[in-house]
C-alpha positions in Angstrom: 0.0 0.0 0.0 1.3 3.4 -0.9 -0.1 6.8 0.0 -0.5 9.6 -2.5 -1.9 10.2 -5.9 -0.5 8.9 -9.2 2.3 10.8 -10.9 3.1 13.2 -8.1 -0.4 14.3 -7.6 -1.2 15.2 -11.2 -4.6 13.6 -11.7 -4.7 14.3 -15.5 -2.3 11.5 -16.3 -4.4 8.6 -15.1 -5.2 6.9 -18.4 -2.8 5.0 -20.7 -3.7 7.3 -23.6 -2.9 10.4 -21.6 0.4 9.0 -20.4 1.4 8.0 -23.9 0.4 11.3 -25.4 2.2 13.3 -22.7 5.5 11.3 -22.9 5.6 11.3 -26.7 5.0 15.0 -26.8 7.9 15.6 -24.3 10.1 13.4 -26.5 9.4 15.4 -29.6 9.9 18.8 -28.0 13.5 19.9 -27.2 14.3 23.4 -25.9 17.0 25.6 -27.3 19.0 24.9 -24.2 19.1 21.2 -25.2 20.4 22.0 -28.6 23.0 24.4 -27.3 24.2 21.7 -24.8 24.5 19.2 -27.7 26.7 21.6 -29.7 28.8 22.4 -26.6 29.4 18.7 -25.8 30.1 18.0 -29.5 32.8 20.6 -29.5 34.3 19.4 -26.3 34.3 15.8 -27.7 36.5 17.1 -30.6 38.9 18.4 -28.0 39.3 14.9 -26.8 40.3 13.8 -30.3 42.9 16.6 -30.3 44.3 15.4 -27.0 44.4 11.8 -28.3 46.4 12.9 -31.4 48.8 14.7 -29.1 49.2 11.6 -26.9 49.9 9.5 -30.0 53.1 11.4 -30.5 54.5 9.5 -27.5 53.8 6.1 -29.0 52.0 3.1 -27.6 55.2 1.6 -26.3 55.6 4.4 -23.7 53.1 2.8 -21.3 53.4 5.2 -18.3 52.1 8.2 -20.2 48.9 6.5 -21.0 47.9 6.1 -17.3 45.3 8.9 -17.4 43.8 7.5 -20.6 43.4 4.1 -18.9 41.9 5.8 -15.8 39.3 7.5 -18.0 38.2 4.3 -19.5 38.1 2.6 -16.0 35.9 5.5 -14.7 33.5 5.2 -17.6 33.3 1.4 -17.3 32.7 1.8 -13.6 30.1 4.5 -13.6 28.3 4.6 -16.9 28.3 0.9 -17.7 27.3 0.0 -14.2 24.1 2.1 -14.4 22.0 -0.4 -16.4 22.0 -2.6 -13.2 19.8 0.1 -11.7 17.1 -1.0 -14.2 17.9 -4.7 -14.1 17.9 -5.5 -10.4 14.7 -3.7 -9.3 12.9 -5.1 -12.4 13.7 -8.6 -11.2 12.4 -7.7 -7.7 9.2 -6.2 -9.3 9.7 -2.9 -7.6 7.2 -0.4 -9.0 9.2 2.7 -8.1 11.9 1.9 -10.7 9.5 2.2 -13.6 10.1 5.9 -14.1 13.9 5.5 -14.1 14.5 2.1 -15.7 15.0 3.8 -19.1 17.2 6.5 -17.6 19.6 3.7 -16.5 19.3 1.6 -19.6 20.2 4.5 -21.9 23.7 4.3 -20.4 24.2 1.2 -22.5 24.8 3.7 -25.4 27.8 5.0 -23.5 29.3 1.5 -23.9 30.1 2.5 -27.5 32.2 5.4 -26.5 33.8 3.3 -23.7 34.9 0.6 -26.1 36.4 3.2 -28.5 38.4 4.8 -25.6 39.5 1.3 -24.5 41.1 0.4 -27.9 44.3 2.5 -27.4 44.6 1.2 -23.8 44.8 -2.3 -25.1 47.7 -1.3 -27.4 49.7 0.2 -24.5 49.7 -2.9 -22.3 53.2 -4.5 -22.2 53.7 -8.1 -23.4 53.6 -10.8 -20.7 57.1 -11.6 -21.8 58.4 -8.9 -19.5 58.1 -11.4 -16.6 55.4 -9.8 -14.5 52.9 -12.0 -12.5 49.6 -12.7 -14.1 46.9 -15.3 -13.9 47.8 -16.6 -17.3 51.0 -18.4 -16.2 52.8 -17.2 -19.2 55.8 -19.4 -20.0 54.3 -22.4 -18.2 51.1 -22.6 -20.3 51.0 -22.3 -24.0 49.2 -18.9 -24.1 49.9 -15.9 -26.4 52.0 -13.1 -24.9 49.1 -10.7 -25.5 46.3 -12.9 -24.1 45.1 -10.3 -21.6 44.3 -7.8 -24.3 42.5 -10.5 -26.4 40.3 -11.7 -23.5 39.5 -8.2 -22.2 38.6 -7.0 -25.6 36.2 -9.9 -26.2 34.6 -9.4 -22.8 34.1 -5.7 -23.2 32.7 -6.2 -26.7 30.2 -8.7 -25.4 29.3 -6.3 -22.5 28.6 -3.5 -25.0 26.6 -5.6 -27.4 24.6 -7.1 -24.5 23.8 -3.6 -23.2 22.6 -2.4 -26.6 20.5 -5.5 -27.0 18.9 -5.0 -23.6 18.1 -1.4 -24.4 16.6 -2.4 -27.8 14.4 -5.1 -26.3 13.2 -2.8 -23.6 12.3 -0.1 -26.0 10.5 -2.2 -28.7 7.0 -1.3 -27.4 7.9 2.4 -27.4 9.3 2.1 -30.9 6.0 0.6 -32.0 4.1 3.7 -30.5 6.5 6.0 -32.3 6.0 4.0 -35.5 2.2 4.3 -35.3 2.5 8.1 -34.8 5.2 8.9 -37.4 5.2 9.4 -41.2 7.7 9.1 -44.0 11.3 7.9 -43.2 10.7 8.1 -39.4 7.9 5.6 -39.7 10.1 3.3 -41.7 13.0 3.5 -39.2 10.8 3.1 -36.2 9.1 0.2 -37.9 12.4 -1.5 -38.3 13.3 -1.0 -34.7 9.9 -2.1 -33.5 9.9 -5.1 -35.9 6.5 -6.6 -35.9 5.5 -5.5 -32.4 1.7 -5.2 -32.0 1.4 -6.0 -28.3 0.1 -9.6 -28.3 0.3 -11.7 -25.2 3.0 -13.8 -26.8 5.1 -10.8 -27.6 4.8 -9.5 -24.0 5.8 -12.8 -22.6 8.7 -12.9 -25.1 9.9 -9.5 -24.0 9.6 -10.3 -20.3 11.8 -13.4 -20.6 14.3 -11.8 -22.9 14.8 -8.9 -20.5 15.4 -11.3 -17.7 17.9 -13.3 -19.7 19.7 -10.2 -21.0 19.8 -8.7 -17.6 21.4 -11.8 -16.1 24.0 -11.9 -18.8 24.7 -8.2 -18.5 25.5 -8.7 -14.8 27.8 -11.6 -15.6 29.6 -9.7 -18.4 29.9 -6.6 -16.1 31.6 -8.6 -13.4 33.8 -10.4 -15.9 34.8 -7.1 -17.5 35.8 -5.6 -14.2 37.7 -8.8 -13.3 39.6 -8.9 -16.5 40.5 -5.2 -16.7 41.4 -4.6 -13.1 43.5 -7.7 -13.0 45.5 -7.3 -16.3 45.5 -3.5 -16.7 45.9 -2.7 -13.0 47.0 -5.2 -10.5 49.5 -7.2 -12.6 51.4 -4.0 -13.5 52.3 -3.3 -9.9 55.1 -5.5 -8.6 54.0 -7.3 -5.4 50.3 -6.4 -5.7 48.5 -9.7 -5.1 44.9 -9.2 -3.9 42.2 -11.9 -4.6 39.4 -9.5 -3.5 40.3 -6.5 -5.7 38.5 -7.6 -8.9 35.3 -8.0 -6.8 36.0 -4.6 -5.2 36.2 -3.1 -8.7 32.9 -4.6 -9.7 31.2 -3.4 -6.4 32.5 0.1 -7.2 30.6 -0.1 -10.5 27.3 -0.8 -8.7 27.9 2.1 -6.3 28.9 4.5 -9.1 26.1 3.2 -11.3 23.5 4.1 -8.7 25.2 7.5 -8.2 25.3 8.5 -11.9 21.6 7.4 -12.3 20.6 9.6 -9.4 22.4 12.6 -10.9 20.9 12.0 -14.4 17.5 11.5 -12.9 17.7 14.8 -11.1 18.7 16.6 -14.3 15.6 15.1 -16.0 13.5 15.9 -13.0 14.7 19.5 -12.7 15.2 20.5 -16.3 13.6 17.8 -18.5 10.0 18.4 -17.5 9.4 14.9 -16.0 8.3 15.9 -12.5 5.0 14.1 -13.2 6.9 10.8 -13.4 10.0 11.2 -11.3 9.2 12.0 -7.7 10.4 11.3 -4.1 9.9 7.6 -4.4 12.7 7.2 -6.9 15.1 9.4 -5.1 14.3 7.7 -1.8 14.7 4.2 -3.3 18.0 4.9 -4.9 19.2 6.8 -1.9 18.8 3.7 0.3 20.7 1.6 -2.3 23.5 4.1 -2.4 23.7 4.2 1.4 24.0 0.4 1.6 26.6 0.2 -1.2 28.6 3.0 0.4 28.8 1.0 3.6 29.8 -2.1 1.6 32.6 0.0 0.1 34.4 0.2 3.4 34.1 -3.6 3.9 35.8 -4.3 0.5 38.5 -1.7 1.1 39.3 -2.8 4.7 39.3 -6.5 3.8 42.1 -5.9 1.3 44.0 -3.2 3.2 44.3 -5.3 6.4 46.0 -8.1 4.6 48.8 -5.9 3.3 49.0 -4.0 6.6 49.3 -7.2 8.8 51.5 -9.1 6.2 54.0 -6.2 6.2 56.3 -8.0 3.7 58.6 -5.6 1.9 56.6 -6.1 -1.4 53.3 -5.5 0.4 54.6 -2.4 2.2 55.7 -1.0 -1.1 52.2 -1.5 -2.5 50.7 0.3 0.5 53.3 3.1 -0.1 52.3 3.5 -3.7 48.5 3.3 -3.5 47.6 4.6 0.0 50.2 6.3 2.1 52.7 7.6 -0.4 52.4 10.0 -3.3 48.7 9.3 -3.8 47.7 9.8 -0.2 45.8 13.1 -0.8 43.8 11.4 -3.5 43.0 8.5 -1.2 41.8 10.9 1.4 39.3 12.3 -1.2 38.2 8.8 -2.1 37.7 7.6 1.4 35.8 10.8 2.4 33.3 10.9 -0.5 32.9 7.2 -1.0 32.3 6.3 2.6 32.5 9.0 5.3 30.2 11.5 3.8 27.5 8.9 2.8 27.8 7.3 6.3 27.4 10.5 8.3 24.9 12.2 6.0 22.5 9.5 5.0 21.8 8.1 8.5 19.5 11.1 8.8 16.0 10.4 7.5 15.2 14.0 6.5 18.3 14.0 4.2 17.9 10.5 2.9 14.2 10.9 2.3 14.5 14.0 0.1 15.1 14.9 -3.5 18.3 16.9 -3.1 20.1 14.8 -0.3 20.8 11.6 -2.3 21.8 13.7 -5.3 24.5 15.6 -3.4 25.8 12.4 -2.0 25.8 10.8 -5.4 27.9 13.7 -6.8 30.4 13.0 -4.1 30.5 9.3 -4.9 31.2 10.0 -8.6 34.0 12.4 -7.5 35.4 9.6 -5.3 35.1 7.0 -8.1 36.9 9.4 -10.6 39.8 10.0 -8.2 40.0 6.3 -7.2 40.5 5.3 -10.8 43.2 7.9 -11.2 44.9 6.7 -8.1 44.9 3.0 -9.2 45.6 3.2 -12.9 47.9 6.2 -13.1 50.0 4.6 -10.3 49.9 1.2 -11.9 51.0 2.4 -15.4 53.7 4.6 -13.8 55.5 1.5 -12.4 54.9 -0.8 -15.5 58.4 -0.4 -16.8 60.3 -1.2 -13.5 63.0 -3.8 -14.0 62.0 -5.8 -10.9 58.6 -7.2 -11.6 58.1 -8.7 -8.2 58.9 -5.9 -5.7 59.2 -2.2 -5.9 62.5 -0.9 -4.5 61.7 2.8 -5.0 58.3 4.4 -5.1 58.0 6.9 -8.0 56.3 10.2 -7.4 52.8 11.1 -8.3 52.2 11.6 -12.0 50.4 14.8 -12.8 48.2 15.2 -15.9 49.5 17.2 -18.9 47.6 19.1 -21.5 46.8 15.9 -23.6 45.5 14.1 -20.5 43.2 17.0 -19.6 41.9 17.2 -23.2 41.3 13.5 -23.4 39.3 13.5 -20.1 37.2 16.5 -21.1 36.5 15.0 -24.5 35.8 11.5 -23.3 33.3 12.5 -20.6 31.7 15.0 -23.1 31.3 12.3 -25.7 29.6 10.1 -23.1 27.1 12.9 -22.3 26.6 13.7 -26.0 25.7 10.1 -27.0 23.3 9.9 -24.1 21.6 13.1 -25.0 21.4 12.1 -28.7 19.9 8.8 -27.6 17.0 10.5 -25.9 16.1 12.0 -29.3 15.4 8.5 -30.6 14.4 6.5 -27.5 11.9 8.0 -24.9 13.9 8.6 -21.7 10.9 7.6 -19.6 9.7 4.0 -20.3 6.2 4.6 -21.8 5.0 1.0 -21.7 6.0 0.5 -18.1 4.2 3.7 -17.2 1.1 2.4 -18.9 1.5 -1.0 -17.3 1.6 0.3 -13.7 -1.8 1.9 -14.3 -3.2 -1.7 -14.5 -1.9 -2.4 -11.0 -3.0 0.9 -9.4 -6.3 1.7 -7.7 -7.4 4.3 -5.3 -9.6 3.3 -2.3 -11.1 5.3 0.5 -9.5 4.8 3.9 -11.1 6.5 6.9 -11.0 10.3 6.0 -8.5 10.0 3.2 -7.8 8.1 0.0 -4.9 5.7 -0.4 -3.3 4.3 -3.5 -3.0 0.5 -3.6 -0.4 -1.1 -5.9 -0.6 -4.7 -6.9 2.2 -7.0 -7.9 2.4 -8.6 -11.4 3.2 -12.0 -9.8 
C-alpha cells in the first residue's frame, strides 16, 4: 500500500492514452538549451580527439604516459556501464518505483560504444607478458599468447557493449511501436524496423519479459567479468607485489555504487530541467538513496578487507604496494576517495530528512562520482607509472605522483563530453521515460477510501 496520488499528484495522467500522449510530446519537444548543450558537448568531444592525437606522438610503447587515458576508461566502465544494473535488479524484484527511471539507467548502454572506443588505445599500450610480470595466465608455463590479456579483455568488453545495446533495444521495442504508429515518412520506416512486428500480443509481451530477464542476467555476468579482466590485467598485474584476490570483486562493487550515483544525478537533471516531474518523484530518489547508502557501507568492507591483509602481512613487497597506492604519493587522492565514497554517505544518509529527500541523495551521489573518478586515477595512473620497472616482483623505490599534462586534460574533457553527448542524442530517438512501463503500472494501481482520506493501492504482477 502506498499513499499519494499517481504521478506526483497530477490527476490528469491517469489513463494509458494520456500518459502515452504526454511522454511522446515531451520526447518530440526539445528546448534551445538542449540544442546548445548538444553543440557544446560535441565541440568538447572534438577536443578529446585533439588530446588523443597529441598523446599518439608519445607512441603506444611508452606505457606510463597512458595512465590517465586508462583511468578515464576505467571510470566510464565503472560509472556509466554499471548504471543499467539500476534497471535490471529492481525489475527482477518487481519494484514499481523503478518504472520511471529504468530507461534512464538503460540509456547508459549507449555509453558503452564510447567506452569501447576509448579502450582500444589502452589495449595497445599494455606490455607483453614476456616482461616477466605476475599474471593469472602463467605465461611461460602454459601455451598462451603473450598478449592474451588484451585479447580476452577486448572480447569481454565487446560482449558487454553488445549485451547492453541488445537489452536497451528489447526494452524499447513497445515504445518504438508507439512511435512507428504516430510517425510518417522515413521516421515511420526506421521506427518500424526498430519495433519489428510489435503489436502487443500476449505472446510478444511474454517474449519480451523473458528476454529482459535473460539479457539482464547476462549483462550482470559480463559486467563482473569485464571488471575482473580489466582490473587484473591492466591494474594489479602491472604493480610488482600487488596480489589481492578481492580487488576484482571490489572493482565490480564500485561499479554498482557509481552506477546508482550516476543514475541519481541523471534522474535529477531530468526531474529539474527535463519536464518529467509528473513521473520522477520522491519515491525514486528515496529508493536509490537507500541503495546508495548500503553500497557505500559495503565500500568500506571491501577496502578494509584488502587493506588489512597488506598491513598485517608487512612484507617488503606488500609495504611497497601500500606506499604506492595509499600512504605515499597518492595519499591526498586516497583521502578524497575515502571521504566521499564512505565517510560522507555514512554520516549524512543516516539522517532520515536528508535520505528521504530529492536533493540529499543527489548531493551524496555527486560525491560518490568524484570519489570514483579519483580512485580510478589513483589506481591506474599509479599502476601504469611502475609498469616499466625492471624488478617485476617488488618495488624498491616508489615513484612520485604523475600529474596530468595538456593531452590528458583534453582526453578527459573530450571523453566525458562524448559520453554525455551520445546519451543526449539517444534521448532523441528513445523515450527517456519508459512509456510501456508507465502504462502497465496503471493496471496495478487503484485508489480506495481509507477513513477520511484516500490511499493508493499497488498490486504486484506476480
